[in-house]
PDB file of N, H, CA, C and O in Angstrom:
ATOM      1  N   MET A   1      -0.985  13.689  -3.978  1.00  0.00           N
ATOM      2  CA  MET A   1       0.049  12.942  -4.127  1.00  0.00           C
ATOM      3  C   MET A   1      -0.586  11.499  -4.466  1.00  0.00           C
ATOM      4  O   MET A   1      -1.658  11.227  -3.925  1.00  0.00           O
ATOM      5  N   VAL A   2       0.018  10.543  -5.341  1.00  0.00           N
ATOM      6  H   VAL A   2       0.889  10.764  -5.780  1.00  0.00           H
ATOM      7  CA  VAL A   2      -0.498   9.472  -5.594  1.00  0.00           C
ATOM      8  C   VAL A   2       0.611   8.372  -5.350  1.00  0.00           C
ATOM      9  O   VAL A   2       1.782   8.505  -5.708  1.00  0.00           O
ATOM     10  N   THR A   3       0.140   7.355  -4.748  1.00  0.00           N
ATOM     11  H   THR A   3      -0.811   7.246  -4.457  1.00  0.00           H
ATOM     12  CA  THR A   3       1.058   6.136  -4.492  1.00  0.00           C
ATOM     13  C   THR A   3       0.517   4.885  -5.201  1.00  0.00           C
ATOM     14  O   THR A   3      -0.677   4.857  -5.502  1.00  0.00           O
ATOM     15  N   THR A   4       1.337   3.828  -5.491  1.00  0.00           N
ATOM     16  H   THR A   4       2.307   3.851  -5.246  1.00  0.00           H
ATOM     17  CA  THR A   4       0.926   2.701  -6.053  1.00  0.00           C
ATOM     18  C   THR A   4       1.562   1.505  -5.368  1.00  0.00           C
ATOM     19  O   THR A   4       2.482   1.663  -4.566  1.00  0.00           O
ATOM     20  N   THR A   5       1.101   0.365  -5.664  1.00  0.00           N
ATOM     21  H   THR A   5       0.353   0.237  -6.316  1.00  0.00           H
ATOM     22  CA  THR A   5       1.763  -0.749  -4.928  1.00  0.00           C
ATOM     23  C   THR A   5       3.035  -1.152  -5.670  1.00  0.00           C
ATOM     24  O   THR A   5       3.953  -1.706  -5.066  1.00  0.00           O
ATOM     25  N   ASP A   6       3.098  -0.884  -6.950  1.00  0.00           N
ATOM     26  H   ASP A   6       2.353  -0.433  -7.441  1.00  0.00           H
ATOM     27  CA  ASP A   6       4.032  -1.414  -7.846  1.00  0.00           C
ATOM     28  C   ASP A   6       4.552  -0.345  -8.903  1.00  0.00           C
ATOM     29  O   ASP A   6       5.364  -0.652  -9.776  1.00  0.00           O
ATOM     30  N   GLY A   7       4.056   0.859  -8.768  1.00  0.00           N
ATOM     31  H   GLY A   7       3.397   1.109  -8.059  1.00  0.00           H
ATOM     32  CA  GLY A   7       4.316   1.705  -9.828  1.00  0.00           C
ATOM     33  C   GLY A   7       3.276   1.876 -10.781  1.00  0.00           C
ATOM     34  O   GLY A   7       3.275   2.905 -11.457  1.00  0.00           O
ATOM     35  N   HIS A   8       2.340   0.972 -10.941  1.00  0.00           N
ATOM     36  H   HIS A   8       2.341   0.136 -10.391  1.00  0.00           H
ATOM     37  CA  HIS A   8       1.328   1.091 -11.888  1.00  0.00           C
ATOM     38  C   HIS A   8      -0.090   0.873 -11.324  1.00  0.00           C
ATOM     39  O   HIS A   8      -1.074   1.526 -11.672  1.00  0.00           O
ATOM     40  N   ALA A   9      -0.085  -0.174 -10.363  1.00  0.00           N
ATOM     41  H   ALA A   9       0.714  -0.705 -10.080  1.00  0.00           H
ATOM     42  CA  ALA A   9      -1.363  -0.769 -10.021  1.00  0.00           C
ATOM     43  C   ALA A   9      -1.885  -0.289  -8.476  1.00  0.00           C
ATOM     44  O   ALA A   9      -1.076   0.069  -7.620  1.00  0.00           O
ATOM     45  N   GLU A  10      -3.160  -0.327  -8.271  1.00  0.00           N
ATOM     46  H   GLU A  10      -3.817  -0.618  -8.967  1.00  0.00           H
ATOM     47  CA  GLU A  10      -3.627   0.087  -7.023  1.00  0.00           C
ATOM     48  C   GLU A  10      -3.271   1.366  -6.467  1.00  0.00           C
ATOM     49  O   GLU A  10      -2.755   1.585  -5.371  1.00  0.00           O
ATOM     50  N   ALA A  11      -3.635   2.240  -7.421  1.00  0.00           N
ATOM     51  H   ALA A  11      -4.055   2.063  -8.311  1.00  0.00           H
ATOM     52  CA  ALA A  11      -3.222   3.756  -6.921  1.00  0.00           C
ATOM     53  C   ALA A  11      -4.117   4.259  -5.701  1.00  0.00           C
ATOM     54  O   ALA A  11      -5.282   3.896  -5.536  1.00  0.00           O
ATOM     55  N   ILE A  12      -3.583   4.944  -5.053  1.00  0.00           N
ATOM     56  H   ILE A  12      -2.637   5.240  -5.188  1.00  0.00           H
ATOM     57  CA  ILE A  12      -4.251   5.669  -3.894  1.00  0.00           C
ATOM     58  C   ILE A  12      -3.815   7.269  -3.996  1.00  0.00           C
ATOM     59  O   ILE A  12      -2.655   7.681  -3.977  1.00  0.00           O
ATOM     60  N   VAL A  13      -4.962   8.036  -4.102  1.00  0.00           N
ATOM     61  H   VAL A  13      -5.904   7.701  -4.118  1.00  0.00           H
ATOM     62  CA  VAL A  13      -4.600   9.524  -4.400  1.00  0.00           C
ATOM     63  C   VAL A  13      -4.764  10.134  -2.753  1.00  0.00           C
ATOM     64  O   VAL A  13      -5.726   9.880  -2.028  1.00  0.00           O
ATOM     65  N   TRP A  14      -3.763  10.858  -2.433  1.00  0.00           N
ATOM     66  H   TRP A  14      -2.981  11.064  -3.022  1.00  0.00           H
ATOM     67  CA  TRP A  14      -3.741  11.328  -1.053  1.00  0.00           C
ATOM     68  C   TRP A  14      -3.845  12.753  -1.058  1.00  0.00           C
ATOM     69  O   TRP A  14      -3.323  13.490  -1.894  1.00  0.00           O
ATOM     70  N   GLY A  15      -4.705  13.187   0.141  1.00  0.00           N
ATOM     71  H   GLY A  15      -5.129  12.588   0.820  1.00  0.00           H
ATOM     72  CA  GLY A  15      -4.745  14.818   0.279  1.00  0.00           C
ATOM     73  C   GLY A  15      -5.005  15.041   1.785  1.00  0.00           C
ATOM     74  O   GLY A  15      -5.328  14.172   2.595  1.00  0.00           O
ATOM     75  N   VAL A  16      -4.822  16.266   2.004  1.00  0.00           N
ATOM     76  H   VAL A  16      -4.560  16.972   1.346  1.00  0.00           H
ATOM     77  CA  VAL A  16      -5.036  16.801   3.347  1.00  0.00           C
ATOM     78  C   VAL A  16      -6.110  17.881   3.411  1.00  0.00           C
ATOM     79  O   VAL A  16      -6.115  18.874   2.683  1.00  0.00           O
ATOM     80  N   GLY A  17      -7.088  17.582   4.413  1.00  0.00           N
ATOM     81  H   GLY A  17      -7.084  16.775   5.004  1.00  0.00           H
ATOM     82  CA  GLY A  17      -8.008  18.544   4.641  1.00  0.00           C
ATOM     83  C   GLY A  17      -7.517  19.846   5.468  1.00  0.00           C
ATOM     84  O   GLY A  17      -7.875  20.108   6.616  1.00  0.00           O
ATOM     85  N   ALA A  18      -6.676  20.576   4.717  1.00  0.00           N
ATOM     86  H   ALA A  18      -6.385  20.364   3.784  1.00  0.00           H
ATOM     87  CA  ALA A  18      -5.974  21.856   5.335  1.00  0.00           C
ATOM     88  C   ALA A  18      -6.988  22.845   5.763  1.00  0.00           C
ATOM     89  O   ALA A  18      -7.923  23.077   4.996  1.00  0.00           O
ATOM     90  N   GLU A  19      -6.907  23.481   6.953  1.00  0.00           N
ATOM     91  H   GLU A  19      -6.148  23.292   7.576  1.00  0.00           H
ATOM     92  CA  GLU A  19      -7.638  24.449   7.350  1.00  0.00           C
ATOM     93  C   GLU A  19      -9.053  24.176   7.651  1.00  0.00           C
ATOM     94  O   GLU A  19      -9.930  25.037   7.711  1.00  0.00           O
ATOM     95  N   SER A  20      -9.226  22.780   7.854  1.00  0.00           N
ATOM     96  H   SER A  20      -8.514  22.080   7.805  1.00  0.00           H
ATOM     97  CA  SER A  20     -10.626  22.518   8.024  1.00  0.00           C
ATOM     98  C   SER A  20     -10.539  21.080   9.056  1.00  0.00           C
ATOM     99  O   SER A  20     -10.446  21.113  10.283  1.00  0.00           O
ATOM    100  N   SER A  21     -10.596  19.899   8.238  1.00  0.00           N
ATOM    101  H   SER A  21     -10.672  19.873   7.241  1.00  0.00           H
ATOM    102  CA  SER A  21     -10.378  18.676   8.938  1.00  0.00           C
ATOM    103  C   SER A  21      -8.854  18.505   9.687  1.00  0.00           C
ATOM    104  O   SER A  21      -8.622  17.897  10.733  1.00  0.00           O
ATOM    105  N   ASN A  22      -8.025  19.134   8.938  1.00  0.00           N
ATOM    106  H   ASN A  22      -8.214  19.628   8.089  1.00  0.00           H
ATOM    107  CA  ASN A  22      -6.693  18.460   9.154  1.00  0.00           C
ATOM    108  C   ASN A  22      -6.437  17.063   9.288  1.00  0.00           C
ATOM    109  O   ASN A  22      -5.728  16.557  10.158  1.00  0.00           O
ATOM    110  N   ARG A  23      -7.138  16.382   8.253  1.00  0.00           N
ATOM    111  H   ARG A  23      -7.714  16.793   7.546  1.00  0.00           H
ATOM    112  CA  ARG A  23      -6.931  15.125   8.464  1.00  0.00           C
ATOM    113  C   ARG A  23      -6.331  14.578   7.104  1.00  0.00           C
ATOM    114  O   ARG A  23      -6.727  15.081   6.052  1.00  0.00           O
ATOM    115  N   LEU A  24      -5.478  13.657   7.092  1.00  0.00           N
ATOM    116  H   LEU A  24      -5.157  13.249   7.946  1.00  0.00           H
ATOM    117  CA  LEU A  24      -4.981  13.059   6.021  1.00  0.00           C
ATOM    118  C   LEU A  24      -5.981  11.995   5.406  1.00  0.00           C
ATOM    119  O   LEU A  24      -6.487  11.112   6.099  1.00  0.00           O
ATOM    120  N   MET A  25      -6.240  12.152   3.988  1.00  0.00           N
ATOM    121  H   MET A  25      -5.830  12.870   3.424  1.00  0.00           H
ATOM    122  CA  MET A  25      -7.380  11.242   3.408  1.00  0.00           C
ATOM    123  C   MET A  25      -6.609  10.556   2.259  1.00  0.00           C
ATOM    124  O   MET A  25      -5.631  10.994   1.652  1.00  0.00           O
ATOM    125  N   GLY A  26      -7.286   9.341   2.088  1.00  0.00           N
ATOM    126  H   GLY A  26      -8.080   8.986   2.582  1.00  0.00           H
ATOM    127  CA  GLY A  26      -6.655   8.434   1.077  1.00  0.00           C
ATOM    128  C   GLY A  26      -7.726   7.932   0.258  1.00  0.00           C
ATOM    129  O   GLY A  26      -8.653   7.420   0.885  1.00  0.00           O
ATOM    130  N   PHE A  27      -7.814   7.957  -0.968  1.00  0.00           N
ATOM    131  H   PHE A  27      -7.061   8.373  -1.478  1.00  0.00           H
ATOM    132  CA  PHE A  27      -8.911   7.609  -1.974  1.00  0.00           C
ATOM    133  C   PHE A  27      -8.419   6.745  -2.973  1.00  0.00           C
ATOM    134  O   PHE A  27      -7.309   6.872  -3.490  1.00  0.00           O
ATOM    135  N   ASP A  28      -9.402   5.692  -3.303  1.00  0.00           N
ATOM    136  H   ASP A  28     -10.304   5.589  -2.883  1.00  0.00           H
ATOM    137  CA  ASP A  28      -8.980   4.630  -4.358  1.00  0.00           C
ATOM    138  C   ASP A  28      -9.010   5.383  -5.469  1.00  0.00           C
ATOM    139  O   ASP A  28      -9.957   6.111  -5.768  1.00  0.00           O
ATOM    140  N   GLY A  29      -7.704   5.206  -6.306  1.00  0.00           N
ATOM    141  H   GLY A  29      -6.935   4.614  -6.063  1.00  0.00           H
ATOM    142  CA  GLY A  29      -7.558   5.866  -7.618  1.00  0.00           C
ATOM    143  C   GLY A  29      -8.684   5.534  -8.689  1.00  0.00           C
ATOM    144  O   GLY A  29      -8.965   6.369  -9.549  1.00  0.00           O
ATOM    145  N   ASP A  30      -9.234   4.478  -8.634  1.00  0.00           N
ATOM    146  H   ASP A  30      -9.006   3.800  -7.936  1.00  0.00           H
ATOM    147  CA  ASP A  30     -10.223   3.917  -9.558  1.00  0.00           C
ATOM    148  C   ASP A  30     -11.545   4.330  -9.410  1.00  0.00           C
ATOM    149  O   ASP A  30     -12.208   4.745 -10.361  1.00  0.00           O
ATOM    150  N   THR A  31     -12.068   4.216  -7.988  1.00  0.00           N
ATOM    151  H   THR A  31     -11.530   3.879  -7.216  1.00  0.00           H
ATOM    152  CA  THR A  31     -13.418   4.274  -7.544  1.00  0.00           C
ATOM    153  C   THR A  31     -13.663   5.637  -6.956  1.00  0.00           C
ATOM    154  O   THR A  31     -14.760   6.179  -7.090  1.00  0.00           O
ATOM    155  N   GLY A  32     -12.612   6.238  -6.269  1.00  0.00           N
ATOM    156  H   GLY A  32     -11.721   5.797  -6.159  1.00  0.00           H
ATOM    157  CA  GLY A  32     -12.940   7.210  -5.522  1.00  0.00           C
ATOM    158  C   GLY A  32     -13.363   7.160  -4.029  1.00  0.00           C
ATOM    159  O   GLY A  32     -13.577   8.112  -3.279  1.00  0.00           O
ATOM    160  N   GLN A  33     -13.437   5.734  -3.750  1.00  0.00           N
ATOM    161  H   GLN A  33     -13.263   4.960  -4.360  1.00  0.00           H
ATOM    162  CA  GLN A  33     -13.856   5.188  -2.430  1.00  0.00           C
ATOM    163  C   GLN A  33     -12.788   5.694  -1.408  1.00  0.00           C
ATOM    164  O   GLN A  33     -11.587   5.709  -1.675  1.00  0.00           O
ATOM    165  N   VAL A  34     -13.363   6.142  -0.113  1.00  0.00           N
ATOM    166  H   VAL A  34     -14.339   6.129   0.104  1.00  0.00           H
ATOM    167  CA  VAL A  34     -12.298   6.576   0.911  1.00  0.00           C
ATOM    168  C   VAL A  34     -11.598   5.155   1.458  1.00  0.00           C
ATOM    169  O   VAL A  34     -12.269   4.206   1.864  1.00  0.00           O
ATOM    170  N   LEU A  35     -10.339   5.169   1.407  1.00  0.00           N
ATOM    171  H   LEU A  35      -9.795   5.939   1.076  1.00  0.00           H
ATOM    172  CA  LEU A  35      -9.520   3.936   1.978  1.00  0.00           C
ATOM    173  C   LEU A  35      -8.783   4.277   3.355  1.00  0.00           C
ATOM    174  O   LEU A  35      -8.407   3.429   4.164  1.00  0.00           O
ATOM    175  N   PHE A  36      -8.650   5.567   3.474  1.00  0.00           N
ATOM    176  H   PHE A  36      -8.955   6.255   2.816  1.00  0.00           H
ATOM    177  CA  PHE A  36      -8.075   6.122   4.796  1.00  0.00           C
ATOM    178  C   PHE A  36      -8.696   7.416   5.158  1.00  0.00           C
ATOM    179  O   PHE A  36      -8.623   8.317   4.321  1.00  0.00           O
ATOM    180  N   GLY A  37      -9.320   7.650   6.325  1.00  0.00           N
ATOM    181  H   GLY A  37      -9.380   6.919   7.004  1.00  0.00           H
ATOM    182  CA  GLY A  37      -9.879   8.837   6.540  1.00  0.00           C
ATOM    183  C   GLY A  37      -9.451   9.464   7.739  1.00  0.00           C
ATOM    184  O   GLY A  37     -10.246  10.006   8.506  1.00  0.00           O
ATOM    185  N   GLY A  38      -8.183   9.411   7.938  1.00  0.00           N
ATOM    186  H   GLY A  38      -7.537   8.971   7.315  1.00  0.00           H
ATOM    187  CA  GLY A  38      -7.319  10.087   9.159  1.00  0.00           C
ATOM    188  C   GLY A  38      -7.379   9.013  10.330  1.00  0.00           C
ATOM    189  O   GLY A  38      -7.786   7.865  10.154  1.00  0.00           O
ATOM    190  N   GLY A  39      -7.019   9.414  11.300  1.00  0.00           N
ATOM    191  H   GLY A  39      -6.689  10.347  11.443  1.00  0.00           H
ATOM    192  CA  GLY A  39      -6.729   8.374  12.532  1.00  0.00           C
ATOM    193  C   GLY A  39      -5.342   8.548  12.960  1.00  0.00           C
ATOM    194  O   GLY A  39      -4.483   9.089  12.263  1.00  0.00           O
ATOM    195  N   GLY A  40      -5.131   8.014  14.273  1.00  0.00           N
ATOM    196  H   GLY A  40      -5.829   7.576  14.839  1.00  0.00           H
ATOM    197  CA  GLY A  40      -3.794   8.055  14.730  1.00  0.00           C
ATOM    198  C   GLY A  40      -3.355   9.681  14.989  1.00  0.00           C
ATOM    199  O   GLY A  40      -3.978  10.510  15.652  1.00  0.00           O
ATOM    200  N   ALA A  41      -2.282   9.833  14.367  1.00  0.00           N
ATOM    201  H   ALA A  41      -1.776   9.159  13.829  1.00  0.00           H
ATOM    202  CA  ALA A  41      -1.587  11.143  14.510  1.00  0.00           C
ATOM    203  C   ALA A  41      -2.564  12.274  13.757  1.00  0.00           C
ATOM    204  O   ALA A  41      -2.429  13.478  13.975  1.00  0.00           O
ATOM    205  N   ALA A  42      -3.461  11.785  12.937  1.00  0.00           N
ATOM    206  H   ALA A  42      -3.570  10.806  12.760  1.00  0.00           H
ATOM    207  CA  ALA A  42      -4.467  12.864  12.168  1.00  0.00           C
ATOM    208  C   ALA A  42      -5.382  13.320  13.083  1.00  0.00           C
ATOM    209  O   ALA A  42      -5.935  14.392  12.837  1.00  0.00           O
ATOM    210  N   GLU A  43      -5.689  12.651  14.213  1.00  0.00           N
ATOM    211  H   GLU A  43      -5.240  11.780  14.413  1.00  0.00           H
ATOM    212  CA  GLU A  43      -6.464  13.156  15.253  1.00  0.00           C
ATOM    213  C   GLU A  43      -5.906  14.542  16.011  1.00  0.00           C
ATOM    214  O   GLU A  43      -6.626  15.340  16.611  1.00  0.00           O
ATOM    215  N   ASN A  44      -4.689  14.627  15.870  1.00  0.00           N
ATOM    216  H   ASN A  44      -4.104  13.979  15.382  1.00  0.00           H
ATOM    217  CA  ASN A  44      -4.173  15.552  16.551  1.00  0.00           C
ATOM    218  C   ASN A  44      -3.271  16.641  15.736  1.00  0.00           C
ATOM    219  O   ASN A  44      -2.535  17.518  16.187  1.00  0.00           O
ATOM    220  N   MET A  45      -3.549  16.322  14.501  1.00  0.00           N
ATOM    221  H   MET A  45      -4.147  15.609  14.136  1.00  0.00           H
ATOM    222  CA  MET A  45      -2.749  17.367  13.491  1.00  0.00           C
ATOM    223  C   MET A  45      -3.503  18.856  13.679  1.00  0.00           C
ATOM    224  O   MET A  45      -4.721  18.944  13.830  1.00  0.00           O
ATOM    225  N   SER A  46      -2.766  19.802  13.654  1.00  0.00           N
ATOM    226  H   SER A  46      -1.776  19.731  13.532  1.00  0.00           H
ATOM    227  CA  SER A  46      -3.185  21.125  13.674  1.00  0.00           C
ATOM    228  C   SER A  46      -2.312  21.942  12.709  1.00  0.00           C
ATOM    229  O   SER A  46      -1.226  21.517  12.314  1.00  0.00           O
ATOM    230  N   ASN A  47      -2.914  23.344  12.275  1.00  0.00           N
ATOM    231  H   ASN A  47      -3.797  23.689  12.596  1.00  0.00           H
ATOM    232  CA  ASN A  47      -2.190  24.196  11.542  1.00  0.00           C
ATOM    233  C   ASN A  47      -1.600  23.574  10.270  1.00  0.00           C
ATOM    234  O   ASN A  47      -0.457  23.841   9.896  1.00  0.00           O
ATOM    235  N   VAL A  48      -2.314  22.843   9.701  1.00  0.00           N
ATOM    236  H   VAL A  48      -3.242  22.626  10.004  1.00  0.00           H
ATOM    237  CA  VAL A  48      -2.017  22.382   8.318  1.00  0.00           C
ATOM    238  C   VAL A  48      -2.555  23.346   7.253  1.00  0.00           C
ATOM    239  O   VAL A  48      -3.769  23.530   7.165  1.00  0.00           O
ATOM    240  N   ARG A  49      -1.653  23.992   6.410  1.00  0.00           N
ATOM    241  H   ARG A  49      -0.667  23.843   6.482  1.00  0.00           H
ATOM    242  CA  ARG A  49      -2.125  25.012   5.527  1.00  0.00           C
ATOM    243  C   ARG A  49      -2.444  24.403   4.116  1.00  0.00           C
ATOM    244  O   ARG A  49      -2.019  23.311   3.740  1.00  0.00           O
ATOM    245  N   ARG A  50      -3.251  25.247   3.375  1.00  0.00           N
ATOM    246  H   ARG A  50      -3.597  26.134   3.681  1.00  0.00           H
ATOM    247  CA  ARG A  50      -3.839  24.998   2.194  1.00  0.00           C
ATOM    248  C   ARG A  50      -2.619  24.853   1.161  1.00  0.00           C
ATOM    249  O   ARG A  50      -1.590  25.508   1.327  1.00  0.00           O
ATOM    250  N   PHE A  51      -2.762  24.071   0.216  1.00  0.00           N
ATOM    251  H   PHE A  51      -3.598  23.539   0.082  1.00  0.00           H
ATOM    252  CA  PHE A  51      -1.543  23.893  -0.862  1.00  0.00           C
ATOM    253  C   PHE A  51      -0.460  23.020  -0.203  1.00  0.00           C
ATOM    254  O   PHE A  51       0.585  22.794  -0.812  1.00  0.00           O
ATOM    255  N   SER A  52      -0.680  22.535   1.000  1.00  0.00           N
ATOM    256  H   SER A  52      -1.529  22.719   1.495  1.00  0.00           H
ATOM    257  CA  SER A  52       0.477  21.571   1.624  1.00  0.00           C
ATOM    258  C   SER A  52       0.145  20.292   0.974  1.00  0.00           C
ATOM    259  O   SER A  52      -1.016  19.891   0.897  1.00  0.00           O
ATOM    260  N   SER A  53       1.190  19.628   0.491  1.00  0.00           N
ATOM    261  H   SER A  53       2.134  19.954   0.554  1.00  0.00           H
ATOM    262  CA  SER A  53       1.114  18.243  -0.094  1.00  0.00           C
ATOM    263  C   SER A  53       1.704  17.240   0.652  1.00  0.00           C
ATOM    264  O   SER A  53       2.850  17.459   1.044  1.00  0.00           O
ATOM    265  N   PRO A  54       1.195  16.215   0.929  1.00  0.00           N
ATOM    266  CA  PRO A  54       1.837  15.084   1.507  1.00  0.00           C
ATOM    267  C   PRO A  54       2.905  14.447   0.763  1.00  0.00           C
ATOM    268  O   PRO A  54       2.802  14.505  -0.462  1.00  0.00           O
ATOM    269  N   ILE A  55       3.995  13.801   1.296  1.00  0.00           N
ATOM    270  H   ILE A  55       4.079  13.754   2.291  1.00  0.00           H
ATOM    271  CA  ILE A  55       5.035  13.279   0.464  1.00  0.00           C
ATOM    272  C   ILE A  55       4.948  11.758   1.117  1.00  0.00           C
ATOM    273  O   ILE A  55       4.377  11.445   2.162  1.00  0.00           O
ATOM    274  N   ALA A  56       5.643  10.945   0.247  1.00  0.00           N
ATOM    275  H   ALA A  56       6.106  11.199  -0.601  1.00  0.00           H
ATOM    276  CA  ALA A  56       5.776   9.540   0.720  1.00  0.00           C
ATOM    277  C   ALA A  56       7.353   9.244   0.525  1.00  0.00           C
ATOM    278  O   ALA A  56       8.006   9.651  -0.435  1.00  0.00           O
ATOM    279  N   ALA A  57       7.812   8.536   1.499  1.00  0.00           N
ATOM    280  H   ALA A  57       7.281   8.205   2.279  1.00  0.00           H
ATOM    281  CA  ALA A  57       9.217   8.237   1.655  1.00  0.00           C
ATOM    282  C   ALA A  57       9.299   6.777   2.645  1.00  0.00           C
ATOM    283  O   ALA A  57       8.741   6.649   3.735  1.00  0.00           O
ATOM    284  N   LYS A  58      10.052   5.852   2.027  1.00  0.00           N
ATOM    285  H   LYS A  58      10.505   5.955   1.141  1.00  0.00           H
ATOM    286  CA  LYS A  58      10.237   4.725   2.958  1.00  0.00           C
ATOM    287  C   LYS A  58       9.091   3.978   3.817  1.00  0.00           C
ATOM    288  O   LYS A  58       9.239   3.474   4.930  1.00  0.00           O
ATOM    289  N   GLY A  59       7.861   4.026   3.001  1.00  0.00           N
ATOM    290  H   GLY A  59       7.741   4.435   2.097  1.00  0.00           H
ATOM    291  CA  GLY A  59       6.645   3.246   3.528  1.00  0.00           C
ATOM    292  C   GLY A  59       5.939   4.209   4.381  1.00  0.00           C
ATOM    293  O   GLY A  59       5.040   3.783   5.106  1.00  0.00           O
ATOM    294  N   ARG A  60       6.223   5.393   4.382  1.00  0.00           N
ATOM    295  H   ARG A  60       6.953   5.739   3.793  1.00  0.00           H
ATOM    296  CA  ARG A  60       5.350   6.403   5.337  1.00  0.00           C
ATOM    297  C   ARG A  60       4.779   7.568   4.445  1.00  0.00           C
ATOM    298  O   ARG A  60       5.228   7.845   3.332  1.00  0.00           O
ATOM    299  N   ILE A  61       3.799   8.176   5.029  1.00  0.00           N
ATOM    300  H   ILE A  61       3.435   7.951   5.932  1.00  0.00           H
ATOM    301  CA  ILE A  61       3.311   9.509   4.446  1.00  0.00           C
ATOM    302  C   ILE A  61       3.450  10.501   5.400  1.00  0.00           C
ATOM    303  O   ILE A  61       2.930  10.485   6.516  1.00  0.00           O
ATOM    304  N   PHE A  62       4.324  11.562   4.836  1.00  0.00           N
ATOM    305  H   PHE A  62       4.747  11.575   3.930  1.00  0.00           H
ATOM    306  CA  PHE A  62       4.530  12.839   5.704  1.00  0.00           C
ATOM    307  C   PHE A  62       3.758  14.045   5.579  1.00  0.00           C
ATOM    308  O   PHE A  62       3.594  14.495   4.444  1.00  0.00           O
ATOM    309  N   VAL A  63       3.312  14.575   6.461  1.00  0.00           N
ATOM    310  H   VAL A  63       3.445  14.210   7.382  1.00  0.00           H
ATOM    311  CA  VAL A  63       2.412  15.965   6.491  1.00  0.00           C
ATOM    312  C   VAL A  63       2.907  16.916   7.286  1.00  0.00           C
ATOM    313  O   VAL A  63       2.980  16.770   8.506  1.00  0.00           O
ATOM    314  N   ALA A  64       3.352  18.144   6.562  1.00  0.00           N
ATOM    315  H   ALA A  64       3.293  18.263   5.570  1.00  0.00           H
ATOM    316  CA  ALA A  64       3.820  19.246   7.469  1.00  0.00           C
ATOM    317  C   ALA A  64       2.853  20.141   7.895  1.00  0.00           C
ATOM    318  O   ALA A  64       1.946  20.371   7.095  1.00  0.00           O
ATOM    319  N   SER A  65       2.836  20.691   8.951  1.00  0.00           N
ATOM    320  H   SER A  65       3.573  20.504   9.601  1.00  0.00           H
ATOM    321  CA  SER A  65       1.955  21.851   9.358  1.00  0.00           C
ATOM    322  C   SER A  65       2.893  22.972   9.867  1.00  0.00           C
ATOM    323  O   SER A  65       4.105  22.841   9.693  1.00  0.00           O
ATOM    324  N   ASP A  66       2.395  24.076  10.492  1.00  0.00           N
ATOM    325  H   ASP A  66       1.411  24.183  10.634  1.00  0.00           H
ATOM    326  CA  ASP A  66       3.139  25.274  10.955  1.00  0.00           C
ATOM    327  C   ASP A  66       4.163  24.901  12.082  1.00  0.00           C
ATOM    328  O   ASP A  66       5.217  25.512  12.258  1.00  0.00           O
ATOM    329  N   THR A  67       3.767  23.896  12.782  1.00  0.00           N
ATOM    330  H   THR A  67       2.911  23.399  12.639  1.00  0.00           H
ATOM    331  CA  THR A  67       4.499  23.457  13.943  1.00  0.00           C
ATOM    332  C   THR A  67       5.389  22.271  13.871  1.00  0.00           C
ATOM    333  O   THR A  67       6.509  22.158  14.369  1.00  0.00           O
ATOM    334  N   ALA A  68       4.644  21.303  13.095  1.00  0.00           N
ATOM    335  H   ALA A  68       3.734  21.395  12.690  1.00  0.00           H
ATOM    336  CA  ALA A  68       5.247  19.925  13.185  1.00  0.00           C
ATOM    337  C   ALA A  68       5.141  19.191  11.819  1.00  0.00           C
ATOM    338  O   ALA A  68       4.578  19.628  10.815  1.00  0.00           O
ATOM    339  N   VAL A  69       5.782  17.994  11.956  1.00  0.00           N
ATOM    340  H   VAL A  69       6.239  17.639  12.771  1.00  0.00           H
ATOM    341  CA  VAL A  69       5.792  17.106  10.698  1.00  0.00           C
ATOM    342  C   VAL A  69       5.158  15.714  11.284  1.00  0.00           C
ATOM    343  O   VAL A  69       5.627  15.241  12.320  1.00  0.00           O
ATOM    344  N   TYR A  70       4.123  15.094  10.622  1.00  0.00           N
ATOM    345  H   TYR A  70       3.743  15.478   9.780  1.00  0.00           H
ATOM    346  CA  TYR A  70       3.311  13.976  11.124  1.00  0.00           C
ATOM    347  C   TYR A  70       3.662  12.966  10.166  1.00  0.00           C
ATOM    348  O   TYR A  70       3.638  13.215   8.961  1.00  0.00           O
ATOM    349  N   ALA A  71       3.998  11.800  10.640  1.00  0.00           N
ATOM    350  H   ALA A  71       4.018  11.598  11.620  1.00  0.00           H
ATOM    351  CA  ALA A  71       4.261  10.519   9.708  1.00  0.00           C
ATOM    352  C   ALA A  71       3.169   9.545   9.933  1.00  0.00           C
ATOM    353  O   ALA A  71       2.718   9.308  11.054  1.00  0.00           O
ATOM    354  N   PHE A  72       2.750   8.977   8.825  1.00  0.00           N
ATOM    355  H   PHE A  72       3.117   9.169   7.915  1.00  0.00           H
ATOM    356  CA  PHE A  72       1.694   7.765   8.720  1.00  0.00           C
ATOM    357  C   PHE A  72       2.312   6.808   8.210  1.00  0.00           C
ATOM    358  O   PHE A  72       2.993   7.006   7.204  1.00  0.00           O
ATOM    359  N   THR A  73       2.206   5.399   8.855  1.00  0.00           N
ATOM    360  H   THR A  73       1.653   5.238   9.672  1.00  0.00           H
ATOM    361  CA  THR A  73       2.753   4.208   8.313  1.00  0.00           C
ATOM    362  C   THR A  73       1.665   3.800   7.301  1.00  0.00           C
ATOM    363  O   THR A  73       0.475   3.828   7.616  1.00  0.00           O
ATOM    364  N   THR A  74       2.118   3.394   5.996  1.00  0.00           N
ATOM    365  H   THR A  74       3.084   3.372   5.740  1.00  0.00           H
ATOM    366  CA  THR A  74       1.219   2.778   5.052  1.00  0.00           C
ATOM    367  C   THR A  74       1.361   1.303   4.944  1.00  0.00           C
ATOM    368  O   THR A  74       0.764   0.694   4.056  1.00  0.00           O
ATOM    369  N   ARG A  75       2.126   0.696   5.811  1.00  0.00           N
ATOM    370  H   ARG A  75       2.611   1.191   6.532  1.00  0.00           H
ATOM    371  CA  ARG A  75       1.975  -0.760   5.633  1.00  0.00           C
ATOM    372  C   ARG A  75       1.167  -1.500   6.407  1.00  0.00           C
ATOM    373  O   ARG A  75       1.074  -2.713   6.220  1.00  0.00           O
TER     374      ARG A  75
END
């Protein structure tokens, strides 16, 4: 999933280390630099399966696992 600040600029590419790190990761869309490497709820995420995609809604990133939905604040 990709988010931007205004629909065009400052792209962040989001992904989840499913079935391994179970961490939400955010990468700069231009450089590939890690901008977000997990933390907060990511420390406790479990049972996230491959092919799961995070979604963005109302200033948050949501990740679903087998047993829970995790929310991350992007502001």
